[in-house]
N, C-alpha and C positions, 0 to 999 in steps of 0.2 A: 520428552516433548514430541508430539507428532510432527511429521514433516509438513502436513497441511498448515499447522500453526506457524511454522517458519515462514510460509508464504505470506501470511498476514502480517507477521512481525516485520518482514521485509518491506511491506507496503509503507511503513514509516520511513524507510530509506532503502539503500542497497548495501552491498558490502565489499567488493574488491574488483580490480580491473587489470587486464593483462595485455590485450592487443587492440589496436585501432582498426576498425573496419574501413573498407575502401570508400563507400559513398559518403557524401557530405551529410545527408540526413542520418545515415547510420552512425557516422562519426559523432554527430551532435547527440544522438540518443545514448551512445556509449559514454560520452563525456558527462551526460546527466547522471548516469549510473555511478560513474567514478566520483563525481562531486558528492553525491548522496552518501557514498561509501565513507568518505572522510568524516562527514557529520555523524553518521550512525556509529562508527567506530569510536569516535570521540565521546558520544553519549554513553555507549556501552561501557567504556573503560573509565568513565569519570568517577565512578563510585557512587553516583547519585541513585536514589531509590524514591519510590512513591511519587507524589505530585511534582517534585522537581524534575525527575526523569521523564514523567509523562508530558510535562510542558516542553521538554526538549523534542520529544517525538512529534508533538503537535506542530512545532515550528518546522520540523523536517517535512511533514506533510504539506504544510503551506508553501514551503520553498520549492519542493521538487515534485509534488503531486498535483494532478489535475483533480482537485477535490470535488468540484462541482460535477464533472463528467463521471467520476467514479460514483458519486452519490446518486446520480441519475440511473446508472446501471444497477446499483444495489437496490434502489427503490422499485425499479421496474415500472409496470403499468400504472400504478397510482401517481407516478410523477406527473403525468399529463394533466391530472385534475388539481394539482397543487398550485397555490399562488407563488409568485416570484419570492415573496417574503418567506413562505414555508420552505421553498426549495433552498434558499440561502441558510435558513435556520437548520434544516435537516442536514445539509452538507457540513455545517459547523459542528452539530451534535454528533454526527457520524465520525468526524475526525477525532473528537474528544473520546468517544466510545472506543474506537479502535486503538487509540494511543494508550488508554488505560487497560483495555482488555488484554492486549498482547504485550504491553510494556512491562507487566509483571514478570514476563518470561525472558526478558532481554538478557539478563545476567548469564543465562545458559549459552549465549552466543559469543562470549568472550573467546577470542582466538579463532573465530570462524573466518573462512576465506571464500570469496567468490571470484572466480576467474571468468572474464568475458571471453567467449569463444568466437562469436560471430554475431552478425546482425542480418535481418532479412525483412523485406517489405511485407506488410500485411495490409488488409483493407483499411484499417484505422491507424496507420502510421508505420511504426517500426517495432520489431520484436528483437530485444537484445537477449541472446542465448548465453546463459551462464552455467557454470558448474559450481555447486556449493560443496564445500568441504567442512564438515563439523567433526570435532574430536569424537572418536569412538563410533562413527557411523560411516557407511559407504557414501561416496560422493553421489549427488543427485542433481538433476537439471532444474533450473528455475528460469522462466522466461519473463522478462520485464517488457510490458507493452507500453510504448511511448508514443505520444502524438504531439504535433506542433500546430497550434491554431492561434493565429494572431498574437504571437509571442514566442518565447523560448520553449523548447520541448519540456513536457511534463509526463510522468508515468501515471497511468490510469488503471492498470491491472497487473497482477502477477499470476503466473501459472506455474504450479509446481507439480511435476509428474502428471500433467494433464488436468489438474484441478485448479480452477480459476478462483481467485479471491473474490471477485465481483459476484460470481454465481453462488459461491458458498455463503457469502454474507447476504445475498438476496434471499436465500431460503431462510436464514435465521431472522433477518429483519422482517420478512414477510410473516413469519410465525408471531413475532412480537406485535406487529400491526394487527393481525387477526385477533390476538389476545386482548387487544384494546378496541375491538369492534370497529376497526378501520379509522380510529381517531388519530389522525396524523399529528395533531398538536400534542396529544398525550404521549405519543411515541417520541417526538422531538424532545419533550421535557424529560422523559424517563431515560433516554439514551445518555444524557449528561450525568446521570447518577448511577447507572448500571455498570456491570462488568467488574 
């Protein structure tokens, strides 16, 4: 599996925690990662496959992810022309799409470990700096971007070795939208059955 794929799989959750950062906002972000870790590890090690496993990942997105904000970043410029209903439907379809697309690969992450090293403030919240350790691979860095707006913190992007989940998916979703001649409703419907 490519390391970039791990970034997107991790969007469904996070994986491990080692140290508490000093700031309150950083602490809350790290705690979010820690909580998501428990849920994703439970899903990975449950033995579930197919739709049952994908449903677990969808629930993890809902609980820990800022799905609407991520969807806005993935859609990019067309988001401005979408109705509120289309935005909500796209966010839901994107969640389903990513859960299924990367959920098939989750079994490869049994025994993985993520260590939280630090947190730092960024323009849109906090970045939780982690090191990911997978069997048979060199450790690599994953950044969890977390924001807190009118409620508890939620992650909205992951960056692995400089590659952003939101940017990667924006390119792929943009190509899908182009293939449908800009028909957002067709894209929304198709995302629920693709991957």
